[in-house]
N, C-alpha and C positions, 0 to 999 in steps of 0.2 A: 347509719348516722347516729351519733350519740351526743348528748348534751351534758354540760357540767353546770351545777347550780350556781347562782349568783344572788347577791342581796337585792331586795326590791327598793325602789326609790320613788318617793311621791313627787309628782309634778302637778301642782294645782289640784284638781279633782281626780286626777288619774294616778295610777300606780304603774310604773314601768319596770320591767326586768329585762336584762340582756344576758344572753348565753353564747359562749363560743360553741361552734358546731364542729364536731370531730368526724372525720371520714374514717372508713374502716381501717386504713393502714396508718393512721396518725398515732403518735405517741401521746402520753398524758401531758407532756410539756409543750406540745406543738400542734394545736388545732389548726387545720387548714381549710375547714369547710365554710368559713365565714362567721357571721354573727347574726343571731336571731334576737330581735327586740319585740317584746310582747307588751301591749298596753291594755290595762284593765280599768274599769270604773267601779267604784263602790256604790251599789244600789240596794234599796230596801227589798228584802225577801219576805216570805210569809212569816217567819219567826225570828229572823236575824238579818243582818246586812251581808251581802255576798259580793264577790268580785266577778264582774261580767266582762268577758273578753270584748274589747273594742276593735283592736286590729293587731296584726303582727306583720313584721317586715323582716325579710332575710337579706342581709348584705353580703354579697360575694366579694371577699377582700381581694382575691387573686385578680379578677377582671375589673374591679372597682365599679361594678354595676349593681343596681338595686333590682332584685327579683321579687315579684309579688305573686 
């Protein structure tokens, strides 16, 4: 499985990114593996602020089910 980068969007105190998921036989223009949504929170680190993973969800578009 391969992913393609997408821009990050701020939703309140969280940063969310979504990626189309590519299966092995997919072409670049036709991802069929679903969508992955990753949610981060900006937290204070030792010397700077860091993005901490809060949760991720994989949406399977073919079956319209949410897999976790």
